[in-house]
C-alpha positions in Angstrom: 0.0 0.0 0.0 3.0 2.3 0.1 4.7 3.1 -3.2 7.7 5.1 -1.8 11.3 4.4 -2.9 12.6 5.4 0.5 12.1 3.2 3.6 13.1 4.3 7.1 13.9 1.8 9.8 12.8 2.9 13.2 14.9 5.3 15.3 14.4 3.4 18.5 14.3 -0.2 19.7 15.3 -3.2 17.6 15.9 -1.5 14.3 18.8 0.5 13.0 18.1 3.9 11.3 18.9 3.9 7.6 17.5 5.0 4.3 17.0 3.2 1.0 18.0 -0.4 0.9 19.8 -1.4 4.0 23.6 -2.2 3.8 25.2 -5.3 5.1 26.7 -5.2 8.6 30.0 -3.5 9.1 31.9 -6.8 9.6 31.7 -9.8 7.3 29.1 -12.5 7.9 30.8 -15.6 9.2 30.0 -18.8 11.0 32.5 -19.9 13.6 31.8 -23.6 13.6 34.2 -25.2 11.2 31.6 -27.9 10.2 29.1 -25.3 9.1 28.9 -22.7 6.3 26.8 -19.7 5.6 25.5 -18.5 2.2 23.2 -15.8 1.2 19.8 -17.0 -0.2 19.8 -15.7 -3.8 16.5 -13.9 -4.6 15.4 -12.5 -7.9 14.3 -9.2 -6.3 15.1 -7.1 -3.2 13.3 -7.8 0.0 13.0 -4.6 2.1 13.1 -4.8 5.8 12.5 -8.6 6.0 11.3 -9.6 9.5 10.1 -13.1 9.2 10.2 -16.3 7.0 7.6 -19.1 6.9 8.0 -22.2 4.8 5.2 -23.6 2.7 7.4 -26.3 1.3 10.9 -26.9 0.0 12.1 -23.9 -2.0 8.7 -22.2 -1.3 8.4 -19.7 1.5 6.8 -16.5 2.6 8.8 -13.4 3.6 7.3 -10.6 5.7 8.3 -7.0 5.2 8.0 -4.9 8.4 7.2 -1.5 7.0 5.5 -2.2 3.7 3.0 -4.6 5.4 3.5 -7.1 2.5 3.8 -10.8 2.7 5.8 -12.0 -0.4 6.0 -15.5 -1.7 9.4 -16.8 -3.0 9.4 -19.9 -5.2 12.8 -21.3 -6.2 14.4 -18.0 -5.4 12.0 -16.0 -7.5 10.1 -13.3 -5.6 6.6 -13.4 -7.0 5.3 -10.2 -8.5 2.1 -9.9 -6.5 2.2 -10.0 -2.7 0.0 -12.7 -1.1 -1.1 -10.0 1.5 -0.7 -6.2 1.7 -1.7 -4.6 5.0 -1.8 -0.9 5.9 0.7 -0.9 8.8 2.1 1.5 11.3 5.8 0.7 11.4 7.0 3.3 13.9 9.9 1.9 16.0 9.1 -1.8 16.7 5.6 -1.8 15.2 4.7 -3.1 11.7 4.1 -6.5 10.2 5.7 -8.6 12.8 5.0 -12.3 12.6 3.1 -15.1 10.8 2.2 -18.6 11.8 0.6 -21.5 9.9 -2.1 -23.6 11.6 -0.6 -26.9 12.9 -2.8 -28.8 10.4 -1.9 -26.6 7.5 -2.6 -27.0 4.5 -5.5 -29.3 5.3 -6.7 -26.5 7.6 -5.7 -23.5 5.5 -5.6 -21.0 8.3 -2.7 -18.5 8.6 -2.3 -16.2 11.6 -0.8 -12.7 11.2 0.5 -10.4 13.9 0.7 -6.8 12.8 0.2 -3.2 13.9 -2.7 -1.4 12.2 -2.4 2.1 10.7 -5.3 4.4 11.6 -4.9 6.3 8.3 -5.7 3.4 5.9 -2.1 3.6 4.5 1.3 2.6 5.6 2.8 5.2 8.1 5.6 5.7 10.5 4.0 8.3 12.6 3.9 7.3 16.3 0.3 8.6 16.8 -1.3 7.2 13.6 -2.5 4.0 15.3 -5.6 2.8 17.1 -5.5 2.4 20.8 -5.8 -1.4 20.3 -3.8 -1.4 17.1 -1.6 -4.5 17.7 -3.7 -7.3 16.1 -3.6 -11.0 15.5 -6.0 -11.9 12.6 -6.8 -15.2 11.0 -6.6 -15.5 7.2 -7.4 -18.3 4.7 -4.8 -19.5 2.2 -6.2 -20.5 -1.2 -2.8 -21.4 -2.7 -2.1 -18.0 -4.0 -3.4 -15.3 -1.7 -4.4 -14.7 1.9 -8.1 -13.7 2.6 -9.2 -12.2 5.9 -11.3 -14.7 7.9 -11.7 -13.4 11.5 -10.0 -11.3 14.2 -8.3 -13.3 16.9 -7.3 -10.5 19.4 -6.6 -6.8 19.5 -3.9 -5.5 21.9 -2.5 -2.1 23.0 -0.5 -0.1 20.5 -0.9 3.6 21.3 1.6 4.8 23.9 0.8 8.4 25.0 2.6 8.4 28.3 3.6 12.0 27.6 0.0 13.0 28.4 -1.1 13.8 32.0 -3.1 11.2 33.8 -6.1 12.7 35.6 -5.6 13.5 39.2 -1.8 13.5 39.0 0.8 16.2 38.2 2.3 16.7 34.8 4.3 13.9 33.2 8.0 14.0 32.4 7.7 11.2 29.8 9.2 12.8 26.7 6.8 11.7 23.9 4.7 8.9 22.4 6.4 5.6 21.9 6.0 2.7 19.4 8.1 0.0 21.0 7.7 -3.0 23.3 5.1 -4.7 21.1 6.7 -8.1 21.4 5.4 -9.6 18.2 6.3 -13.3 17.8 3.4 -15.8 17.6 3.9 -19.6 17.7 1.7 -22.7 17.7 2.6 -25.1 20.5 2.7 -28.9 20.3 -0.7 -28.7 22.1 -2.2 -27.0 19.1 -2.7 -23.7 21.0 -1.6 -20.3 19.7 0.9 -18.5 21.9 1.3 -14.7 21.6 4.2 -12.7 23.1 3.0 -9.2 24.0 5.6 -6.7 25.3 4.9 -4.5 28.3 4.1 -1.4 26.1 5.6 0.7 28.9 2.6 -0.2 31.1 3.0 -0.3 34.8 0.1 -2.3 36.3 -0.8 -5.7 37.7 1.0 -7.6 35.0 4.2 -5.6 35.6 3.9 -6.5 39.3 2.6 -3.1 40.4 -0.9 -3.8 41.9 -1.5 0.0 42.4 0.1 1.1 39.2 3.0 3.6 38.9 1.6 6.3 41.1 2.1 6.7 44.8 -1.1 8.5 45.5 -4.7 8.0 44.3 -6.2 7.7 41.8 -4.4 4.4 41.3 -4.4 4.2 37.5 -1.7 3.3 35.0 -2.3 6.0 32.4 -4.9 8.2 30.7 -6.8 5.1 29.6 -7.1 3.6 33.1 -5.5 0.5 34.6 -3.7 -0.8 36.5 -5.9 -3.9 36.1 -5.5 -5.6 32.8 -8.5 -4.5 30.8 -8.2 -4.6 27.0 -5.9 -1.5 27.0 -3.6 -2.9 29.7 -3.1 -6.6 28.7 0.6 -6.4 28.2 3.9 -7.9 29.4 2.4 -11.4 28.9 2.4 -14.6 26.9 -1.2 -15.4 25.9 -2.4 -18.9 25.1 -5.5 -19.1 22.9 -7.5 -21.7 20.9 -7.2 -21.4 17.1 -10.4 -19.4 17.0 -9.2 -16.9 19.6 -11.2 -18.3 22.4 -9.7 -19.2 25.8 -8.6 -22.8 26.5 -10.3 -24.2 29.6 -6.9 -25.5 31.0 -5.1 -22.1 31.0 -3.5 -21.5 34.4 -5.6 -18.6 35.5 -9.1 -19.6 34.3 -10.4 -20.0 37.8 -8.9 -16.7 39.0 -10.3 -14.8 36.1 -13.7 -16.4 36.5 -13.8 -15.2 40.1 -12.9 -11.6 39.0 -15.4 -11.5 36.2 -15.8 -8.8 33.6 -13.3 -7.7 31.0 -10.3 -8.0 33.4 -11.3 -11.5 34.4 -11.7 -12.6 30.8 -8.2 -11.3 30.0 -6.6 -12.9 33.0 -8.0 -16.2 31.7 -6.0 -15.8 28.5 -2.7 -15.4 30.3 -0.2 -18.2 30.2 2.6 -16.2 31.9 3.2 -12.6 32.9 5.8 -10.3 34.4 7.7 -10.0 31.1 9.3 -6.9 29.7 9.8 -7.3 25.9 11.2 -9.9 23.6 11.5 -11.0 20.0 12.2 -14.7 20.3 9.9 -17.6 21.3 10.4 -21.3 20.4 9.1 -24.7 21.4 11.7 -27.4 22.2 10.9 -30.2 19.6 11.9 -32.9 22.1 10.4 -31.8 25.4 7.7 -29.5 24.2 8.8 -26.7 26.6 8.4 -23.1 25.6 11.6 -21.0 25.7 11.6 -17.2 25.3 14.2 -14.5 25.0 13.7 -11.2 26.9 15.4 -7.9 26.5 16.6 -6.0 29.6 16.3 -2.2 29.9 20.0 -1.8 30.6 20.5 -4.8 32.9 19.9 -8.5 32.5 18.8 -9.8 29.2 17.2 -13.2 29.8 16.6 -16.6 28.4 13.5 -18.2 30.1 11.9 -21.6 30.0 8.2 -20.6 30.3 5.9 -22.7 32.5 2.2 -22.3 32.8 1.4 -19.7 35.4 4.9 -18.2 35.5 5.6 -14.7 36.9 8.8 -13.5 35.3 9.4 -10.8 37.9 9.4 -7.7 35.8 9.5 -4.8 36.9 10.4 -5.8 40.5 13.2 -8.2 39.4 15.5 -8.3 36.4 17.7 -11.4 36.0 17.9 -13.9 38.8 16.6 -12.9 42.2 20.0 -13.3 43.9 21.5 -10.7 41.5 18.9 -8.1 42.4 21.5 -5.6 43.8 23.3 -5.6 40.4 20.0 -5.0 38.6 19.1 -2.1 40.8 22.5 -0.6 40.8 22.8 -0.5 37.0 19.3 0.9 36.5 19.6 3.5 39.2 23.1 4.7 38.4 23.8 4.1 34.7 22.4 4.8 31.2 19.9 7.5 31.9 18.6 6.1 35.2 15.1 5.2 34.1 13.0 2.3 33.0 11.4 4.0 29.9 8.2 4.8 31.8 9.5 7.5 34.1 6.4 7.5 36.2 8.0 4.5 38.0 11.8 5.3 38.4 14.2 2.6 39.4 14.9 4.4 42.7 11.5 3.0 43.8 12.7 -0.6 43.4 12.9 -2.7 46.6 15.8 -2.5 49.0 16.6 -6.2 49.0 16.0 -9.4 46.9 13.6 -10.7 49.5 11.6 -7.5 49.5 11.5 -7.6 45.7 10.1 -11.1 45.8 7.5 -10.0 48.3 6.4 -7.2 46.1 5.4 -9.5 43.2 1.8 -9.4 42.2 0.9 -13.1 42.4 -2.3 -14.3 40.9 -3.7 -17.5 42.5 -1.5 -20.4 41.3 1.3 -18.1 39.9 4.9 -19.0 40.5 8.1 -16.9 40.1 10.9 -18.4 38.1 14.5 -17.2 37.6 15.8 -17.1 34.0 17.8 -20.1 32.8 20.5 -17.8 31.5 21.0 -14.1 31.6 23.6 -11.4 30.8 24.4 -8.8 33.5 24.2 -6.0 30.9 21.7 -6.0 28.1 23.0 -8.2 25.2 20.0 -7.8 22.8 18.7 -11.3 22.1 16.1 -11.6 19.3 14.9 -14.4 17.0 15.0 -17.9 18.4 14.7 -21.4 17.2 15.6 -25.0 17.9 17.4 -27.4 15.6 15.8 -30.8 15.1 17.6 -33.6 13.3 21.1 -34.2 12.0 21.1 -32.0 8.9 23.6 -29.7 10.6 25.4 -32.6 12.1 24.5 -34.8 15.1 26.2 -32.4 17.4 23.7 -29.6 16.6 20.6 -31.7 17.1 18.5 -30.1 19.8 20.5 -26.9 20.0 18.9 -23.5 20.6 19.9 -20.6 18.4 19.4 -16.9 19.2 19.9 -13.9 17.0 20.6 -10.2 17.8 18.3 -7.2 18.2 21.2 -4.9 17.2 23.7 -4.9 14.3 27.4 -4.8 15.0 27.7 -1.5 13.1 25.2 -0.1 15.7 26.6 -1.3 19.0 29.8 -3.3 18.3 30.4 -6.1 20.8 27.8 -8.9 20.4 25.7 -6.9 17.9 25.0 -9.0 14.9 26.0 -12.3 16.6 24.3 -15.6 16.7 24.3 -17.6 19.9 24.1 -21.4 20.1 23.2 -23.2 23.3 22.8 -26.8 24.3 20.4 -28.1 26.9 20.8 -30.7 29.6 19.8 -34.3 29.1 16.4 -33.6 30.7 15.9 -30.5 28.4 15.1 -28.3 31.4 18.3 -26.3 31.8 21.1 -24.8 29.7 24.1 -27.1 29.5 27.3 -25.1 29.7 30.9 -26.3 29.9 32.2 -22.8 30.4 32.9 -22.3 34.1 32.2 -18.6 33.8 28.6 -19.5 33.1 28.1 -22.0 35.9 26.1 -19.4 37.8 23.7 -19.0 34.9 24.9 -15.4 34.4 27.3 -14.0 31.8 29.0 -11.1 33.6 29.7 -8.9 30.6 31.3 -5.6 31.4 29.0 -3.3 29.5 25.9 -3.4 27.2 26.5 -5.7 24.3 29.8 -6.8 25.7 30.8 -10.4 25.0 32.6 -11.1 28.2 31.8 -14.6 29.6 29.5 -15.5 26.7 32.2 -15.9 24.0 31.8 -19.6 24.1 28.2 -19.3 23.1 28.8 -17.2 19.9 28.6 -19.2 16.8 28.2 -16.5 14.2 29.0 -12.8 13.7 28.2 -10.0 11.2 24.5 -11.0 10.7 23.1 -7.6 11.5 19.7 -7.4 13.3 18.1 -10.8 13.1 14.4 -10.9 14.3 13.8 -14.3 12.9 15.6 -17.7 12.6 13.8 -20.7 11.3 14.7 -24.3 10.3 13.6 -25.1 6.8 12.2 -28.4 5.4 15.8 -29.2 4.3 17.0 -29.0 7.9 19.1 -25.9 7.3 18.7 -22.7 9.3 17.5 -19.5 7.7 18.5 -16.3 9.4 16.5 -13.2 8.5 18.5 -10.0 8.7 16.3 -6.9 8.6 19.3 -4.5 8.5 21.1 -6.4 5.7 17.8 -6.9 3.7 19.0 -10.5 3.4 18.2 -14.1 4.3 21.2 -16.2 5.2 21.3 -20.0 5.1 23.4 -22.0 7.5 24.2 -25.5 6.3 26.6 -28.4 6.9 29.8 -28.2 4.9 
């Protein structure tokens, strides 16, 4: 729907600012495992800001473009002339066309699920305000072999962030302006046939961010100009949702009883929640051998996380970042470094607890909820992004079952681990990260600054890939790494 020759990546969040077609990262793409090689997937036409790849078959896949709102089909390397879908998106910051998932019974059940941010103008836009309040959508489409046709809405979530406006009954705000970040974005079907949706915190500060009274210290206890802090439709954020394929709520979700007791819009939303207390993330993957859900989560300045998500989990945000026993490091970094705020300045880090125990006591625990530490974290933000597991021996038996994680920053943007790929192995029971590096025995990489590699060097398997919001294993067993900054898809295969 947009016919401009100039495309702008967002100025904040995951994407690097550039104009025209993005250039490759500032260091060469390379894979560090001597048994693997990396090649660029040859395409007949340019893909602009690719953010996701979904395979229909061997040599037949869909590519999502973040800012154009287009889903393009690629057959044997040829980008088809007509997009299979073209949506009017708002692509400001981390908004846009974000994710796509096929129904588990596809193509017999020809349903395709699309996660995107709607423009309120009817055309593609990058303006932070040109978006409906509930502009982050998941919709179901029908695939007819050529195009996608709208079938039904699945859910609409918060998109408009106007925290620069005064909330009634409180003094003026010092939030600098409207934001378009922390949308999460990834959707996946689990082995249980349910649809899982990662929704970032949107800068909200309410129940699901472990603030039962919201960000204010005096009444009225709201979150923002639209209400809260209870998770009504405008405040359902910082969560992983679990839904049936028609958007209804599964009866075995962890908080069904708690939501039923509350009733109303808030209770109905609580019933949709699989886990909460999350900040923001771009990676979510199911272990093909255990069925467990793993998620990458970005820190503000401190403690990026890799979490194994269990039903009813409270991830601790905003009271805890990283493992509980490293709380003092979390608070020290957020209070004393990098601007000394947590984006939403209505709740400054100086109001964090005085001790790990007090932080744990402050958590907002729904009936049946349980707090869990991350399985792995980085002391300073390392920028994890797209995530997937390898299944099978196409990349060698030694890579079967490994977990791969991309980067939310390019090397040319931040240096250090920017543009890197991380490879992790799990323990025999598939419940923990298996590390042979003694520096990681505690489950924390004590890097020395943001995007620093210290203590996680042994996990880095690739460099120079740019910003990589999506990694997928293809039908051929190879890994396909989508680089939004390079405008490229890289294939990792066995030599």
